[in-house]
DSSP file (Angstrom, degrees, kcal/mol; ACC not computed):
  #  RESIDUE AA STRUCTURE BP1 BP2  ACC     N-H-->O    O-->H-N    N-H-->O    O-->H-N    TCO  KAPPA ALPHA  PHI   PSI    X-CA   Y-CA   Z-CA
    1    1 A M              0   0    0      0, 0.0    33,-1.1     0, 0.0     2,-1.0   0.000 360.0 360.0 360.0-104.8  -16.2   -4.7  -31.1
    2    2 A V     >  +     0   0    0      1,-0.2     4,-0.7    31,-0.2     6,-0.3  -0.783 360.0 172.2 -95.0 104.5  -16.6   -1.0  -31.7
    3    3 A K  T  4 S+     0   0    0     -2,-1.0    -1,-0.2    31,-0.5    32,-0.1   0.912  72.1  40.1 -80.6 -43.0  -19.6   -0.7  -34.0
    4    4 A S  T  4 S+     0   0    0      1,-0.2    -1,-0.2     2,-0.1    -2,-0.1   0.722 118.3  42.4 -84.4 -20.0  -20.2    3.1  -34.1
    5    5 A N  T  4 S-     0   0    0      3,-0.0    -1,-0.2    30,-0.0    -2,-0.1   0.671  78.6-144.6-102.0 -18.7  -16.6    4.4  -34.2
    6    6 A N     <  +     0   0    0     -4,-0.7    -3,-0.1     1,-0.1    -2,-0.1   0.880  54.9 142.6  48.7  37.8  -14.8    2.2  -36.7
    7    7 A G        +     0   0    0      1,-0.2     3,-0.1    -5,-0.2    -1,-0.1   0.491  50.2  61.3 -89.1  -5.6  -12.0    2.8  -34.2
    8    8 A F    >   +     0   0    0     -6,-0.3     3,-1.4     1,-0.1     4,-0.2  -0.699  55.9 165.8-124.0  79.9  -10.4   -0.6  -34.2
    9    9 A P  T 3  S+     0   0    0      0, 0.0     3,-0.4     0, 0.0     4,-0.3   0.678  73.3  59.1 -71.1 -16.8   -9.3   -1.1  -37.8
   10   10 A F  T 3> S+     0   0    0      1,-0.2     4,-2.6     2,-0.1     5,-0.3   0.333  72.8 102.9 -94.7   8.6   -7.1   -4.1  -36.9
   11   11 A Y  H <> S+     0   0    0     -3,-1.4     4,-2.6     1,-0.2    -1,-0.2   0.906  81.2  48.4 -59.3 -43.5   -9.9   -6.2  -35.5
   12   12 A S  H  > S+     0   0    0     -3,-0.4     4,-2.3    -4,-0.2    -1,-0.2   0.888 111.8  49.9 -66.9 -36.8  -10.1   -8.4  -38.6
   13   13 A T  H  > S+     0   0    0     -4,-0.3     4,-1.9     2,-0.2    -2,-0.2   0.914 113.0  46.0 -65.7 -42.8   -6.4   -8.9  -38.6
   14   14 A I  H  X S+     0   0    0     -4,-2.6     4,-2.6     1,-0.2    -2,-0.2   0.886 110.9  53.4 -67.4 -37.7   -6.3   -9.9  -35.0
   15   15 A R  H  X S+     0   0    0     -4,-2.6     4,-1.6    -5,-0.3    -2,-0.2   0.911 107.8  49.8 -65.1 -40.9   -9.3  -12.1  -35.5
   16   16 A L  H  X S+     0   0    0     -4,-2.3     4,-0.6     2,-0.2    -1,-0.2   0.894 110.7  51.8 -62.3 -38.2   -7.6  -14.0  -38.3
   17   17 A F  H >< S+     0   0    0     -4,-1.9     3,-0.9     1,-0.2     4,-0.2   0.940 113.0  42.9 -61.9 -47.4   -4.5  -14.4  -36.0
   18   18 A F  H >< S+     0   0    0     -4,-2.6     3,-1.1     1,-0.2     6,-0.2   0.684  99.1  72.3 -77.8 -16.5   -6.6  -15.8  -33.2
   19   19 A D  H 3< S+     0   0    0     -4,-1.6    -1,-0.2     1,-0.2    -2,-0.2   0.748  88.3  65.4 -65.8 -21.8   -8.6  -18.1  -35.5
   20   20 A D  T << S+     0   0    0     -3,-0.9    -1,-0.2    -4,-0.6     2,-0.2   0.727  84.1  89.9 -72.7 -21.2   -5.5  -20.2  -35.8
   21   21 A F  S X  S-     0   0    0     -3,-1.1     3,-0.5    -4,-0.2     4,-0.2  -0.559  73.1-143.5 -78.7 142.2   -5.7  -21.1  -32.2
   22   22 A I  T >  S+     0   0    0     -2,-0.2     3,-0.7     1,-0.2    -1,-0.1   0.921  96.2  41.5 -71.7 -45.6   -7.7  -24.2  -31.4
   23   23 A N  T >> S+     0   0    0      1,-0.2     3,-0.9     2,-0.1     4,-0.6   0.307  84.0  99.0 -90.0  10.3   -9.2  -23.1  -28.1
   24   24 A F  H X> S+     0   0    0     -3,-0.5     4,-1.1     1,-0.2     3,-0.7   0.782  70.2  69.9 -68.8 -24.5  -10.0  -19.5  -29.2
   25   25 A K  H <4 S+     0   0    0     -3,-0.7     4,-0.5     1,-0.3    -1,-0.2   0.830  93.7  57.0 -61.7 -31.1  -13.6  -20.5  -29.8
   26   26 A D  H <4 S+     0   0    0     -3,-0.9     3,-0.5     1,-0.2    -1,-0.3   0.832 107.2  48.9 -66.9 -30.7  -14.0  -20.9  -26.0
   27   27 A C  H X< S+     0   0    0     -3,-0.7     3,-1.9    -4,-0.6     4,-0.3   0.673  90.4  80.2 -83.6 -17.4  -12.9  -17.3  -25.6
   28   28 A K  G >< S+     0   0    0     -4,-1.1     3,-1.4     1,-0.3    -1,-0.2   0.790  81.5  65.4 -63.2 -26.7  -15.2  -15.8  -28.3
   29   29 A K  G 3  S+     0   0    0     -4,-0.5    -1,-0.3    -3,-0.5    -2,-0.1   0.688  97.5  56.5 -70.7 -14.0  -18.2  -15.8  -25.9
   30   30 A Y  G <  S+     0   0    0     -3,-1.9     2,-0.3    -4,-0.1    -1,-0.3   0.449  79.9 108.2 -94.3  -1.3  -16.4  -13.2  -23.8
   31   31 A I    <   -     0   0    0     -3,-1.4     2,-0.3    -4,-0.3    -3,-0.0  -0.615  50.9-178.1 -75.3 132.4  -16.0  -10.8  -26.6
   32   32 A E        -     0   0    0     -2,-0.3     2,-0.2     0, 0.0    -2,-0.1  -0.936  28.7-110.9-133.5 155.1  -18.3   -7.8  -26.1
   33   33 A D        -     0   0    0     -2,-0.3     2,-0.4   -31,-0.1   -31,-0.2  -0.586  31.2-150.3 -79.2 144.2  -19.3   -4.7  -27.9
   34   34 A I        -     0   0    0    -33,-1.1   -31,-0.5    -2,-0.2     2,-0.1  -0.917  10.0-127.0-117.3 148.1  -18.2   -1.4  -26.3
   35   35 A D     >  -     0   0    0     -2,-0.4     4,-2.1   -33,-0.1     5,-0.2  -0.287  31.8 -99.9 -85.5 175.5  -20.0    1.9  -26.5
   36   36 A S  H  > S+     0   0    0      1,-0.2     4,-2.3     2,-0.2     5,-0.1   0.816 119.6  56.6 -68.0 -30.7  -18.4    5.1  -27.6
   37   37 A K  H  > S+     0   0    0      2,-0.2     4,-1.9     1,-0.2    -1,-0.2   0.931 110.1  43.8 -66.6 -44.9  -18.0    6.4  -24.1
   38   38 A K  H  > S+     0   0    0      1,-0.2     4,-2.1     2,-0.2    -2,-0.2   0.874 112.6  53.4 -67.5 -36.2  -15.9    3.4  -23.0
   39   39 A F  H  X S+     0   0    0     -4,-2.1     4,-2.6     2,-0.2    -2,-0.2   0.903 107.1  51.4 -64.8 -40.4  -13.9    3.6  -26.3
   40   40 A K  H  X S+     0   0    0     -4,-2.3     4,-2.5     1,-0.2    -2,-0.2   0.903 109.0  51.4 -63.1 -40.5  -13.1    7.2  -25.6
   41   41 A K  H  X S+     0   0    0     -4,-1.9     4,-2.2     2,-0.2    -1,-0.2   0.915 111.0  47.7 -61.2 -42.7  -11.9    6.3  -22.1
   42   42 A I  H  X S+     0   0    0     -4,-2.1     4,-2.4     2,-0.2    -2,-0.2   0.925 112.9  47.5 -66.6 -43.8   -9.6    3.6  -23.6
   43   43 A T  H  X S+     0   0    0     -4,-2.6     4,-2.6     1,-0.2    -1,-0.2   0.888 112.3  50.1 -66.0 -36.9   -8.2    5.9  -26.2
   44   44 A D  H  X S+     0   0    0     -4,-2.5     4,-2.4    -5,-0.2    -1,-0.2   0.881 110.4  50.3 -67.2 -36.2   -7.6    8.6  -23.6
   45   45 A L  H  X S+     0   0    0     -4,-2.2     4,-2.1     2,-0.2    -2,-0.2   0.909 111.8  47.1 -67.1 -41.7   -5.8    6.1  -21.4
   46   46 A V  H  X S+     0   0    0     -4,-2.4     4,-2.2     2,-0.2    -2,-0.2   0.933 114.0  47.8 -63.6 -45.3   -3.6    4.9  -24.2
   47   47 A Q  H  X S+     0   0    0     -4,-2.6     4,-2.7     1,-0.2     5,-0.2   0.870 108.7  55.8 -62.6 -37.3   -2.9    8.5  -25.2
   48   48 A L  H  X S+     0   0    0     -4,-2.4     4,-2.0     1,-0.2    -1,-0.2   0.923 110.5  43.2 -60.9 -46.6   -2.1    9.3  -21.5
   49   49 A Y  H  X S+     0   0    0     -4,-2.1     4,-2.3     2,-0.2    -2,-0.2   0.845 112.1  54.2 -72.2 -32.0    0.5    6.6  -21.3
   50   50 A D  H  X S+     0   0    0     -4,-2.2     4,-2.2     2,-0.2    -2,-0.2   0.939 111.4  45.0 -62.3 -46.7    1.9    7.6  -24.7
   51   51 A D  H  X S+     0   0    0     -4,-2.7     4,-2.5     1,-0.2    -2,-0.2   0.866 111.2  54.1 -64.7 -36.0    2.3   11.1  -23.5
   52   52 A F  H  X S+     0   0    0     -4,-2.0     4,-2.4     2,-0.2    -1,-0.2   0.903 107.6  49.5 -66.4 -40.1    3.8    9.9  -20.2
   53   53 A D  H  X S+     0   0    0     -4,-2.3     4,-2.0     2,-0.2    -2,-0.2   0.920 112.9  46.9 -63.5 -41.9    6.4    7.9  -22.1
   54   54 A C  H  X S+     0   0    0     -4,-2.2     4,-2.7     1,-0.2    -2,-0.2   0.880 110.5  53.7 -65.7 -36.2    7.3   10.9  -24.2
   55   55 A F  H  X S+     0   0    0     -4,-2.5     4,-2.0     2,-0.2    -2,-0.2   0.898 107.0  51.2 -63.4 -40.8    7.4   13.0  -21.0
   56   56 A K  H  X S+     0   0    0     -4,-2.4     4,-1.0     2,-0.2    -2,-0.2   0.932 112.9  45.9 -60.1 -45.3    9.9   10.5  -19.4
   57   57 A K  H  X S+     0   0    0     -4,-2.0     4,-0.9     1,-0.2     3,-0.4   0.919 114.9  45.5 -66.2 -43.9   12.1   10.7  -22.5
   58   58 A E  H  < S+     0   0    0     -4,-2.7     6,-0.2     1,-0.2    -1,-0.2   0.774 108.8  56.0 -74.5 -24.3   12.0   14.5  -22.7
   59   59 A S  H  < S+     0   0    0     -4,-2.0    52,-0.4    -5,-0.2    53,-0.3   0.719 100.9  59.2 -79.1 -18.9   12.6   15.0  -19.0
   60   60 A I  H  < S+     0   0    0     -4,-1.0    -1,-0.2    -3,-0.4    -2,-0.2   0.835  85.4  92.7 -74.9 -32.4   15.8   13.0  -19.2
   61   61 A E  S  < S-     0   0    0     -4,-0.9     3,-0.4     1,-0.1    51,-0.2  -0.408  74.5-142.2 -64.1 136.4   17.2   15.4  -21.7
   62   62 A N  S    S+     0   0    0      1,-0.2    -1,-0.1    -2,-0.1    -4,-0.0   0.889  92.5  44.8 -71.6 -42.0   19.3   18.1  -20.0
   63   63 A G  S    S+     0   0    0      2,-0.0     2,-0.6    49,-0.0    -1,-0.2   0.511  85.5 107.8 -83.7  -3.5   18.4   21.2  -22.0
   64   64 A N        +     0   0    0     -3,-0.4    48,-0.1    -6,-0.2    49,-0.1  -0.647  26.4 156.6 -83.7 115.3   14.7   20.6  -22.2
   65   65 A T        +     0   0    0     -2,-0.6    -1,-0.2    47,-0.1    51,-0.1   0.267  58.3  81.1-114.6   8.3   12.7   23.0  -20.1
   66   66 A D        +     0   0    0     -8,-0.1    -7,-0.1    50,-0.0    -2,-0.0   0.963  54.2 178.4 -80.9 -56.7    9.4   22.7  -22.1
   67   67 A C     >  +     0   0    0     -9,-0.1     4,-1.2     1,-0.1     3,-0.3   0.877  14.9 159.7  51.7  46.5    7.9   19.4  -20.7
   68   68 A K  H  >  +     0   0    0      1,-0.2     4,-1.8     2,-0.2     5,-0.1   0.822  69.2  57.3 -68.2 -30.0    4.8   19.8  -23.0
   69   69 A H  H  > S+     0   0    0      1,-0.2     4,-1.9     2,-0.2    -1,-0.2   0.823 101.2  56.9 -71.2 -29.1    4.0   16.1  -22.7
   70   70 A G  H  > S+     0   0    0     -3,-0.3     4,-1.4     2,-0.2    -1,-0.2   0.887 107.7  47.8 -64.9 -38.5    3.8   16.4  -18.9
   71   71 A D  H  X S+     0   0    0     -4,-1.2     4,-2.0     2,-0.2    -2,-0.2   0.866 108.6  54.5 -68.7 -35.9    1.2   19.1  -19.3
   72   72 A K  H  X S+     0   0    0     -4,-1.8     4,-2.2     1,-0.2     5,-0.2   0.886 103.9  56.3 -63.8 -37.3   -0.7   16.9  -21.8
   73   73 A C  H  X S+     0   0    0     -4,-1.9     4,-1.9     1,-0.2    -1,-0.2   0.921 108.5  46.2 -60.1 -43.8   -0.8   14.2  -19.1
   74   74 A S  H  X S+     0   0    0     -4,-1.4     4,-2.2     1,-0.2    -1,-0.2   0.874 111.1  51.6 -69.5 -35.5   -2.5   16.5  -16.6
   75   75 A T  H  < S+     0   0    0     -4,-2.0    -1,-0.2     1,-0.2    -2,-0.2   0.843 113.7  44.5 -70.8 -31.4   -5.0   17.7  -19.2
   76   76 A L  H  < S+     0   0    0     -4,-2.2     4,-0.3    -5,-0.2    -1,-0.2   0.814 116.7  47.0 -77.4 -29.8   -6.0   14.2  -20.1
   77   77 A Y  H >< S+     0   0    0     -4,-1.9     3,-1.4    -5,-0.2     4,-0.3   0.916  99.7  64.4 -77.9 -44.4   -6.1   13.0  -16.5
   78   78 A E  G >X S+     0   0    0     -4,-2.2     3,-1.4     1,-0.3     4,-0.5   0.780  89.9  62.7 -60.2 -36.4   -8.1   15.8  -14.8
   79   79 A P  G 34 S+     0   0    0      0, 0.0     4,-0.4     0, 0.0    -1,-0.3   0.783 105.1  49.3 -62.2 -22.8  -11.5   15.3  -16.6
   80   80 A Y  G <> S+     0   0    0     -3,-1.4     4,-2.2    -4,-0.3     5,-0.2   0.494  86.7  87.0 -94.1  -3.5  -11.9   11.8  -15.2
   81   81 A V  H <> S+     0   0    0     -3,-1.4     4,-2.0    -4,-0.3     5,-0.2   0.936  89.3  47.1 -63.9 -47.6  -11.2   12.7  -11.6
   82   82 A G  H  X S+     0   0    0     -4,-0.5     4,-1.1     1,-0.2    -1,-0.2   0.896 113.6  48.0 -62.0 -41.3  -14.7   13.6  -10.6
   83   83 A E  H  > S+     0   0    0     -4,-0.4     4,-1.2     1,-0.2    -1,-0.2   0.900 114.1  46.7 -65.2 -40.8  -16.2   10.5  -12.2
   84   84 A C  H  < S+     0   0    0     -4,-2.2    -2,-0.2     1,-0.2    -1,-0.2   0.752 102.6  62.9 -77.8 -23.2  -13.7    8.3  -10.5
   85   85 A K  H  < S+     0   0    0     -4,-2.0     3,-0.3     1,-0.2    -1,-0.2   0.867 104.8  49.0 -66.3 -33.4  -14.1    9.9   -7.1
   86   86 A A  H  < S+     0   0    0     -4,-1.1     2,-0.3     1,-0.3    -2,-0.2   0.881 133.7   9.4 -72.2 -38.0  -17.7    8.7   -7.1
   87   87 A N     <  +     0   0    0     -4,-1.2     3,-0.4     1,-0.1    -1,-0.3  -0.779  65.2 161.6-145.5  95.3  -16.8    5.1   -8.2
   88   88 A H        +     0   0    0     -3,-0.3     9,-0.1    -2,-0.3    -4,-0.1   0.283  57.8  87.2 -99.7  10.9  -13.1    4.2   -8.1
   89   89 A D        +     0   0    0      4,-0.1    -1,-0.2     5,-0.0    -5,-0.0   0.284  65.7  97.8 -94.9  12.5  -13.5    0.5   -8.0
   90   90 A N  S  > S-     0   0    0     -3,-0.4     4,-2.1    -6,-0.1     5,-0.2  -0.661  85.6-111.7 -97.1 159.3  -13.7    0.0  -11.8
   91   91 A P  H  > S+     0   0    0      0, 0.0     4,-1.9     0, 0.0     5,-0.1   0.843 113.9  55.1 -59.8 -36.1  -10.7   -1.0  -13.9
   92   92 A F  H  > S+     0   0    0      1,-0.2     4,-1.9     2,-0.2     5,-0.1   0.938 110.1  44.6 -63.4 -46.3  -10.4    2.3  -15.7
   93   93 A C  H  > S+     0   0    0      1,-0.2     4,-2.4     2,-0.2    -1,-0.2   0.860 110.0  55.2 -69.0 -34.2  -10.2    4.3  -12.4
   94   94 A L  H  X S+     0   0    0     -4,-2.1     4,-2.1     2,-0.2    -1,-0.2   0.878 107.5  50.7 -64.5 -36.2   -7.7    1.8  -10.9
   95   95 A K  H  X S+     0   0    0     -4,-1.9     4,-2.4    -5,-0.2    -2,-0.2   0.892 109.5  50.8 -65.4 -39.3   -5.5    2.4  -14.0
   96   96 A L  H  X S+     0   0    0     -4,-1.9     4,-2.5     2,-0.2    -2,-0.2   0.895 109.1  50.6 -65.3 -39.1   -5.8    6.2  -13.4
   97   97 A I  H  X S+     0   0    0     -4,-2.4     4,-1.8     2,-0.2    -2,-0.2   0.925 112.1  47.2 -63.6 -43.3   -4.8    5.8   -9.8
   98   98 A R  H  X S+     0   0    0     -4,-2.1     4,-2.1     1,-0.2    -2,-0.2   0.878 110.6  53.0 -64.6 -38.0   -1.8    3.7  -10.8
   99   99 A F  H  X S+     0   0    0     -4,-2.4     4,-2.9     2,-0.2    -2,-0.2   0.920 106.3  52.4 -63.5 -43.5   -0.9    6.3  -13.5
  100  100 A R  H  X S+     0   0    0     -4,-2.5     4,-2.6     1,-0.2     5,-0.2   0.897 108.9  50.8 -60.1 -40.8   -1.0    9.1  -10.9
  101  101 A E  H  X S+     0   0    0     -4,-1.8     4,-2.1     2,-0.2    -1,-0.2   0.921 112.7  45.3 -63.1 -43.4    1.4    7.1   -8.7
  102  102 A E  H  X S+     0   0    0     -4,-2.1     4,-2.4     2,-0.2    -2,-0.2   0.903 113.2  50.9 -65.7 -41.0    3.8    6.6  -11.6
  103  103 A Y  H  X S+     0   0    0     -4,-2.9     4,-2.4     1,-0.2    -2,-0.2   0.931 112.5  45.2 -62.7 -47.7    3.5   10.3  -12.6
  104  104 A N  H  X S+     0   0    0     -4,-2.6     4,-1.2     2,-0.2    -1,-0.2   0.864 111.6  53.3 -65.9 -35.9    4.3   11.6   -9.1
  105  105 A K  H  X S+     0   0    0     -4,-2.1     4,-0.6    -5,-0.2     3,-0.3   0.924 114.1  41.3 -63.9 -43.6    7.2    9.1   -8.7
  106  106 A H  H >X S+     0   0    0     -4,-2.4     4,-0.8     1,-0.2     3,-0.8   0.833 106.3  64.1 -72.4 -31.7    8.7   10.3  -12.0
  107  107 A K  H 3< S+     0   0    0     -4,-2.4     3,-0.5     1,-0.3    -1,-0.2   0.824  96.0  59.0 -62.4 -31.3    8.0   13.9  -11.2
  108  108 A K  H 3< S+     0   0    0     -4,-1.2    -1,-0.3    -3,-0.3    -2,-0.2   0.830 106.2  48.5 -64.9 -31.5   10.3   13.7   -8.2
  109  109 A D  H << S+     0   0    0     -3,-0.8    -1,-0.2    -4,-0.6     2,-0.2   0.612  87.4 103.4 -86.0 -12.7   13.2   12.8  -10.5
  110  110 A V     <  +     0   0    0     -4,-0.8   -50,-0.1    -3,-0.5     4,-0.0  -0.506  41.0 173.4 -73.7 135.6   12.6   15.6  -13.0
  111  111 A K        +     0   0    0    -52,-0.4     3,-0.3    -2,-0.2    -1,-0.2   0.762  64.1  51.2-110.7 -35.4   15.0   18.4  -12.6
  112  112 A S  S    S+     0   0    0    -53,-0.3     3,-0.2     1,-0.2   -47,-0.1   0.917 122.1  16.9 -81.3 -42.8   14.5   20.9  -15.5
  113  113 A C  S >> S+     0   0    0      1,-0.1     4,-0.9   -49,-0.1     3,-0.7  -0.091  78.6 126.9-123.2  36.0   10.8   21.7  -15.5
  114  114 A K  T 34 S+     0   0    0     -3,-0.3     3,-0.5     1,-0.2    -1,-0.1   0.857  74.2  52.9 -62.9 -36.8    9.6   20.6  -12.1
  115  115 A D  T 34 S+     0   0    0      1,-0.2    -1,-0.2    -3,-0.2    -2,-0.1   0.721 105.2  55.4 -74.4 -20.7    7.9   23.9  -11.2
  116  116 A K  T <4 S+     0   0    0     -3,-0.7    -1,-0.2   -51,-0.1    -2,-0.2   0.709  87.3  96.5 -81.7 -21.9    5.9   24.0  -14.5
  117  117 A L  S  < S-     0   0    0     -4,-0.9     2,-0.2    -3,-0.5   -46,-0.1  -0.468  72.7-128.4 -77.0 138.9    4.3   20.6  -13.9
  118  118 A Q        -     0   0    0     -2,-0.2     2,-0.5   -48,-0.1    -1,-0.1  -0.527  20.2-114.3 -82.3 150.8    0.8   20.5  -12.3
  119  119 A Q        -     0   0    0     -2,-0.2     2,-0.3     1,-0.0    -1,-0.1  -0.746  33.1-124.8 -82.2 127.2    0.0   18.3   -9.3
  120  120 A L        -     0   0    0     -2,-0.5   -46,-0.0   -20,-0.1    -1,-0.0  -0.559  25.5-113.9 -75.5 134.9   -2.5   15.6  -10.3
  121  121 A T        -     0   0    0     -2,-0.3     2,-0.1     1,-0.1    -1,-0.1  -0.481  32.4-117.1 -69.1 130.5   -5.6   15.6   -8.2
  122  122 A P        -     0   0    0      0, 0.0     3,-0.1     0, 0.0    -1,-0.1  -0.451  15.3-155.4 -71.2 141.8   -5.9   12.4   -6.1
  123  123 A I  S    S+     0   0    0      1,-0.2     2,-0.4    -2,-0.1   -35,-0.1   0.892  83.3  32.4 -82.4 -44.6   -8.9   10.2   -6.9
  124  124 A I  S    S-     0   0    0    -36,-0.1    -1,-0.2   -27,-0.0     3,-0.1  -0.902  93.6-112.1-112.5 145.6   -9.0    8.6   -3.4
  125  125 A S        -     0   0    0     -2,-0.4     2,-0.5     1,-0.1    -2,-0.0  -0.347  38.3 -94.4 -74.4 155.5   -8.0   10.4   -0.3
  126  126 A D     >  -     0   0    0      1,-0.2     4,-1.4    -2,-0.1     3,-0.3  -0.580  31.3-152.1 -71.5 120.5   -5.0    9.4    1.7
  127  127 A L  H  > S+     0   0    0     -2,-0.5     4,-2.0     1,-0.2     5,-0.2   0.820  88.8  62.4 -67.1 -32.7   -6.1    7.0    4.4
  128  128 A S  H  > S+     0   0    0      1,-0.2     4,-2.8     2,-0.2    -1,-0.2   0.905 105.4  45.2 -63.5 -40.6   -3.4    7.9    6.8
  129  129 A S  H  > S+     0   0    0     -3,-0.3     4,-1.5     1,-0.2    -1,-0.2   0.850 110.6  55.3 -71.2 -32.1   -4.5   11.6    7.1
  130  130 A T  H  < S+     0   0    0     -4,-1.4    -1,-0.2     1,-0.2    -2,-0.2   0.864 118.7  32.8 -65.9 -36.0   -8.1   10.5    7.4
  131  131 A I  H  X S+     0   0    0     -4,-2.0     4,-1.6     2,-0.1    -2,-0.2   0.831 114.3  58.3 -88.7 -35.8   -7.2    8.3   10.4
  132  132 A L  H  X S+     0   0    0     -4,-2.8     4,-2.5    -5,-0.2     5,-0.2   0.893 100.8  53.0 -67.3 -42.9   -4.4   10.2   11.9
  133  133 A I  H  X S+     0   0    0     -4,-1.5     4,-2.2     1,-0.2    -1,-0.2   0.945 112.3  42.1 -64.3 -51.2   -6.2   13.5   12.6
  134  134 A P  H  > S+     0   0    0      0, 0.0     4,-2.5     0, 0.0     5,-0.2   0.883 114.6  52.9 -64.5 -35.0   -9.2   12.1   14.6
  135  135 A T  H  X S+     0   0    0     -4,-1.6     4,-2.2     2,-0.2    -2,-0.2   0.927 110.6  46.3 -64.4 -43.7   -6.9    9.7   16.5
  136  136 A A  H  X S+     0   0    0     -4,-2.5     4,-2.4     2,-0.2    -1,-0.2   0.897 112.9  50.4 -64.8 -39.7   -4.6   12.6   17.5
  137  137 A A  H  X S+     0   0    0     -4,-2.2     4,-2.3    -5,-0.2    -2,-0.2   0.920 111.5  47.1 -65.2 -44.0   -7.6   14.7   18.5
  138  138 A I  H  X S+     0   0    0     -4,-2.5     4,-2.4     2,-0.2    -1,-0.2   0.896 112.3  50.6 -65.1 -40.0   -9.1   12.0   20.7
  139  139 A S  H  X S+     0   0    0     -4,-2.2     4,-2.3    -5,-0.2    -2,-0.2   0.921 111.0  48.1 -64.8 -42.8   -5.7   11.3   22.3
  140  140 A A  H  X S+     0   0    0     -4,-2.4     4,-2.4     1,-0.2    -2,-0.2   0.904 112.7  48.5 -64.5 -41.0   -5.2   15.0   23.2
  141  141 A M  H  X S+     0   0    0     -4,-2.3     4,-2.6     2,-0.2     5,-0.2   0.908 110.8  50.7 -66.2 -40.1   -8.8   15.2   24.6
  142  142 A S  H  X S+     0   0    0     -4,-2.4     4,-2.4     2,-0.2    -2,-0.2   0.923 111.6  48.1 -62.4 -44.1   -8.3   12.1   26.7
  143  143 A F  H  X S+     0   0    0     -4,-2.3     4,-2.4     2,-0.2    -1,-0.2   0.913 112.4  48.7 -62.3 -43.4   -5.0   13.4   28.1
  144  144 A A  H  X S+     0   0    0     -4,-2.4     4,-2.4     1,-0.2    -2,-0.2   0.905 112.1  48.5 -66.0 -41.2   -6.6   16.8   28.9
  145  145 A F  H  X S+     0   0    0     -4,-2.6     4,-2.0     2,-0.2    -1,-0.2   0.893 111.0  50.9 -64.9 -40.0   -9.6   15.2   30.6
  146  146 A Y  H  X S+     0   0    0     -4,-2.4     4,-2.6    -5,-0.2     5,-0.3   0.931 111.8  46.8 -62.8 -46.4   -7.3   12.9   32.6
  147  147 A I  H  X S+     0   0    0     -4,-2.4     4,-2.7     1,-0.2    -2,-0.2   0.924 113.3  48.6 -62.8 -44.6   -5.2   15.9   33.8
  148  148 A S  H  X S+     0   0    0     -4,-2.4     4,-0.6     1,-0.2    -1,-0.2   0.829 113.5  47.7 -67.5 -30.0   -8.3   17.9   34.7
  149  149 A Y  H  < S+     0   0    0     -4,-2.0     4,-0.3    -5,-0.2     3,-0.2   0.936 118.9  37.7 -73.4 -47.1   -9.8   15.0   36.6
  150  150 A K  H  < S+     0   0    0     -4,-2.6    -2,-0.2     1,-0.2     3,-0.2   0.853 132.9  24.9 -74.3 -35.7   -6.6   14.2   38.6
  151  151 A H  H >X S+     0   0    0     -4,-2.7     4,-0.9    -5,-0.3     3,-0.6   0.142  88.1 105.1-119.0  18.7   -5.4   17.7   39.2
  152  152 A G  H 3X S+     0   0    0     -4,-0.6     4,-2.3    -3,-0.2     5,-0.2   0.788  71.2  66.5 -70.0 -27.7   -8.6   19.7   38.9
  153  153 A Y  H 3> S+     0   0    0     -4,-0.3     4,-2.5     1,-0.2    -1,-0.2   0.809  94.7  59.0 -65.4 -28.2   -8.8   20.2   42.7
  154  154 A V  H <> S+     0   0    0     -3,-0.6     4,-2.0     2,-0.2    -1,-0.2   0.920 107.6  45.5 -65.0 -43.5   -5.7   22.4   42.5
  155  155 A L  H  X S+     0   0    0     -4,-0.9     4,-2.1     2,-0.2    -2,-0.2   0.910 113.0  50.2 -66.0 -41.4   -7.4   24.7   40.1
  156  156 A D  H  X S+     0   0    0     -4,-2.3     4,-2.5     1,-0.2    -2,-0.2   0.905 109.4  51.7 -62.6 -40.9  -10.5   24.7   42.3
  157  157 A Y  H  X S+     0   0    0     -4,-2.5     4,-2.4     1,-0.2    -1,-0.2   0.904 109.8  48.9 -62.3 -42.6   -8.4   25.5   45.3
  158  158 A Q  H  X S+     0   0    0     -4,-2.0     4,-2.1     2,-0.2    -1,-0.2   0.878 111.3  49.5 -67.8 -36.7   -6.7   28.4   43.6
  159  159 A V  H  X S+     0   0    0     -4,-2.1     4,-2.4     2,-0.2    -2,-0.2   0.928 112.4  47.5 -66.1 -44.7  -10.1   29.9   42.4
  160  160 A V  H  X S+     0   0    0     -4,-2.5     4,-2.2     1,-0.2    -2,-0.2   0.903 111.0  52.3 -62.2 -41.1  -11.5   29.6   45.9
  161  161 A K  H  X S+     0   0    0     -4,-2.4     4,-2.0     2,-0.2    -1,-0.2   0.902 110.1  47.9 -62.2 -43.0   -8.4   31.2   47.4
  162  162 A R  H  X S+     0   0    0     -4,-2.1     4,-2.6     1,-0.2    -1,-0.2   0.910 110.2  52.2 -63.7 -42.9   -8.7   34.2   45.0
  163  163 A N  H  X S+     0   0    0     -4,-2.4     4,-2.2     1,-0.2    -2,-0.2   0.890 109.0  50.3 -62.9 -38.7  -12.4   34.6   45.8
  164  164 A R  H  X S+     0   0    0     -4,-2.2     4,-2.4     2,-0.2    -1,-0.2   0.907 110.4  49.7 -65.1 -41.1  -11.6   34.7   49.5
  165  165 A I  H  X S+     0   0    0     -4,-2.0     4,-2.1     1,-0.2    -2,-0.2   0.921 112.1  47.5 -64.7 -43.1   -8.9   37.3   49.0
  166  166 A K  H  X S+     0   0    0     -4,-2.6     4,-1.1     1,-0.2    -1,-0.2   0.877 112.4  50.5 -63.9 -37.4  -11.3   39.4   46.9
  167  167 A Y  H  < S+     0   0    0     -4,-2.2    -2,-0.2    -5,-0.2    -1,-0.2   0.882 110.5  48.8 -68.2 -38.9  -14.0   39.0   49.6
  168  168 A I  H  < S+     0   0    0     -4,-2.4    -2,-0.2     1,-0.2    -1,-0.2   0.883 107.7  54.9 -68.6 -38.5  -11.7   40.1   52.3
  169  169 A E  H  <        0   0    0     -4,-2.1    -1,-0.2     1,-0.3    -2,-0.2   0.786 360.0 360.0 -66.7 -26.8  -10.5   43.1   50.4
  170  170 A K     <        0   0    0     -4,-1.1    -1,-0.3    -3,-0.1    -2,-0.2   0.471 360.0 360.0 -77.0 360.0  -14.1   44.3   50.0
């Protein structure tokens, strides 16, 4: 498992547990070594959810205005935003996207320290705003072109009329 970190001390215990299963030998070929970078991501994700659970508990308490675990969640989340914006189709980034949704959902229910909590940066942009703005602009332009085409002669007539009046006055 984790060769360089000795970060998984219960590996031998878990392996003894799974050795009792008959078909576990078929699953052993899917066990892979992970590098220290992937291990750090996993530990940060576990820590993120631990802090989020503590944040849920402390935000329920009425007198608590500290919400230090909510701040820890944002400090653990933010370093991975840039990496996940480039490639958000991996399992780690999908977990971060799901975490942000849960965090924002719970943040709406928090009453005591709502103003102290940071807004988590979205990893993927909201698709509705990406589609809505160009659609509205194209619709407005189409409407304006239609009006100018159908009723443009009225404007031309008024301009010609003004020019005639100016010419007569001279």
